[in-house]
N, C-alpha and C positions, 0 to 999 in steps of 0.2 A: 312473194316467190322471187327469186332471182337467177338468171341463167347469165352464162357466158360461153362464147364460142367463135368459131371462125364464120364468116359470113359467105354464102354461096348467093349468086346474084342471078336474077332472072329477069327477063323483059316484062312485058304486058300481055294480058290474056292468056296466062297460062292455064289450060282447062284441064279439066279431070282425066282427059286421055293422055296427057304429057305426064301429070302427076302418077299415074298409074293405068297403063296400058289396059285396055279392055281384054286382051289374050291373057292374063294373068288375073284374072277376075273368078277364077276357080277356087279361091280360098280367101278365108278371113283371118288367118292368121298373120299377125302384124310382122313377125320376123319374115316369112316368106315372100309378102309383101314387100319390105325392106330391100330386097334383092333387086326390086325393079324399079324403086321409088325413082322417077324423075327422068327414067333411063330415057325418054323420048325428048326429053327437052335438054339434057346432057347426060350422055352416053357413060361418063365416067362419075356423076356423081354416085352411085351404087358403093363403087369402090372407094373414093376419096372423102366421103361423109363420115364424121365422127360423131361419138355420141357428144351431147352438148350444142354442136352447130347450131348456126341459125340461117334461114331461109330468107333472104331480103329479096322483094318483088314488087314490081311496077303495079298498075293497076288492074282491078277485076281477076286477081289471082283466085283459082278454083272455080272457073266459070265451065259450062258445058252440063255435063250429066250431074245428077244427084248423088252419084255413089257415095258411099259413107267410107267406102275403102280409102278414098284420096287421103284424108287426114289420118286415118289409120297408118298406111303405108308410110306417110312422113314421120308420124311418131314412132312407129316400130323403126325406123332408119335412126331414130336417138337424136333427131332434130328437138331441141327443146323450146321454139320459138320461131313463130313465121310474122316476118314485118312487111307491110306490104300497103301501098299508097290505099287502095280498096281491096274488098273481098266480095267475090260473087254471094250472094245472099244465102245461098243453101249451104254451101261451104263453110261460109261463117258459123252458122248454126250447127253444123256435124261438128265442126272443131270443137267447137266447145261443148258439145254432148260428150264426146271422147276425152275431153281434158287436154286439147292440143293449143297452148297459149298462142293466140295470135293479136296482134296490133296493128294499127294504122297511123303510119305517120310519112307523109310526103317528105319532109326535111330529112328523115333518117334514109329514107330511099335515095334521095339526092346526095347524100354526104357521105354514104356508106360504100365501098369498093369490093368485089371479091376479095377474100382473104384478109379482110380485116378482122382484128380481134373486135367483138362485140361484147358489150356488158348491158342487160335488159333486167331493171325492176319491175316487175308485172302490177306490184301494189300500188306504185306512185307512177307507171308509165313512163319511165325516164330511159332513153336509150342513148348508152355511150359508146362512140367509137374511140376505141383505146388506142389507134394508131396516130389519130388528130387530135384527140381530146375532147373533141366536138360532143355537147352533149344536145339531145334532140328531146321533145317533150309530145308523146301521145297521150291520148285521153285513157286512162284508166278504166276498167271495166268497175263496174259495182261491186261491192262487198261481197253478194251472193254467187255473182259469177265468177271471181276470183276463188271462192269456195268450191265453187264446182270443179274447175282447173285444178286446183291444190289436191282435191281428192281424187282426182284422175278421170272424172266426167262425171255424167249426169246420174249414171245408174248407181255409181258408188258413192255420191252426193245423197241420193234418194234411201238408200241404205244405211248411210249413216245418220239419217235423221230420223229413221222409224225408232 
């Protein structure tokens, strides 16, 4: 799987309340959640994010509550991939479960600025900053986890295996 889009940068410890504030948890509709995605971290994010864009964040992205709404909102907003130094454990699992591609890569977080065009090859773990020409190497997911993401999440993966 390959993705490309503009980078949206965020700092460390972006919690699930910043990703999708609790006041919007009365729905699980991805498009409705997308209207408020990241608004407490960047009020303009919902209006400036474009399909295919990539979130680049510091450490501990998705910390806080275990709400599955957080990766659903990100995916609903059209974000193709999230790159961070590290992810909170439950966010990491929820992202995989709903088919939101994520990668951990310190060098990419350091080398990518807001607005940079970024290309991601999920199969190889290669991340490229198009503006600088720099490439960074994340550890790619095992094939079965890539398959889960490619099928759009764990439920679709299980249905396909039946």
